[in-house]
N, C-alpha and C positions, 0 to 999 in steps of 0.2 A: 166714600170711605174716609175715615179719620175725621169726619166732620160731625155735624149735629145728627143725632140718631144712631151713632155707631157704638154707643154703650148702652147696656141693658143690665138691670138687676132683677133676678128672679129667685123664686123659692121652689125647690124641687117638690113636685106634687107626687101623691101616691100613684101606684100603677093603675092603669085602666082595668076595668072589669068588663069582659065581653058580655053582651046581652044574648038572650035566647037564640035559636033553638039548640046550639051547641054550647052556649055559654050559660051563665046562671040566670034563671028567670026570677023576677021579683026583687032583684038586687039593684040598688041605685048605681047608675053607671057614671063613672068619673072619666074625664078626658085629661090625660096627662099633658104636661106642658114641658116636655123634655127637650124639644127642638127649638133652636133659635136660628133664624135664617137672616142673612144680610144680602141684599141685592148688590151685584157688582155693576157699576156703570158700564154700558156697552161702548162708550165713546173714548175710553181710556185703556191703554195697555199697561198692565201692572206686571212687574217682574217677580213680586212675591207679596204674600199677605201675612200679617202677624195678628194672631188672636191672643189676647192676654186675659187670664182668668184669675180672680182673687176670691177668697172667702174668709171672713173672720170666724166662721163656724168650724174651720179646720178641715173636716172631711169625715169619712172617706167619700169621694165622688167617683163615679165611673164616667169617663169622658171620651168622646170620639169627635173627630173633626174631619170634614170632607169639603172638597171643592166639587160643585155640580156643573155639568156641561150640557149644552143645548142638544147634543146627540143622545141624551138620556143616560150618559155614563157618569161615574163619580170616581174621584181619586181620594183614597183615605190617607190622611196624614198623621193621625194620632188615634190610638185605641188603647187606653190604659184603665184598669180597674183599681179602685182603692186609692185614688190620688188624695194625699193629705196636704193641706196648705198651712204655711207658717204666716203669721201676721205680717203684712207689708211686703210679702214676697210673691209676686204673681207667677203663675205658670205661663210661659210664652211658647206658643206653637207657631212655627213658621211653615208656610206651604208655598211651593213654586208651581205656577200653572204650567200646563203642557205647552211646549213651544209653539205648536201649531193650532192651539185652540184656547181661547179665553173662557174662563168659567162665567156663568151668569149668577151664581149664588155660592155663598159660604154657609155651611151648615155646621152648627155646634150642637152636640147631643150630650146632655148632662143628666144623669140619673143614678140610681142605686137605692136599694131598700134601706140601707143604713144612712143615706143622705136625705131621706124624705123629711121635709120641713126645714132643711138647711138652706141658707141663702148664699148666692154667689153673684159676682158682677163680672161681666164679660164685655170686652171691647175688641174692635178690629180696625186695622189700618191697612191700606194698600200702598205699596211702594212702587214708584215708577222706575 
């Protein structure tokens, strides 16, 4: 966390289209890329995590952020629709892990029909 590989730049892809028998038959299927996951090192205890998101495209973006745990549970720390960005001003989301359980993964979910094709950059750091 906070080192190489902790920053990613992505473009919001269009929504996925489900395939046959209950979905649309004969339609090209796209796979959305709305989730970004960062692995949390298991040998370090972090007191909090900070995800920073910026976009020169403004918005609106629908953003959710979770900590995932090995017992298959999640803690949601952010869930906001229509986030607008100002140039040079990142959105910072802080999350504190459960005292009795360290997360194995940080999940950032960015989407929204109005944000399709827009680019954002996200990074994460863990604080001891």
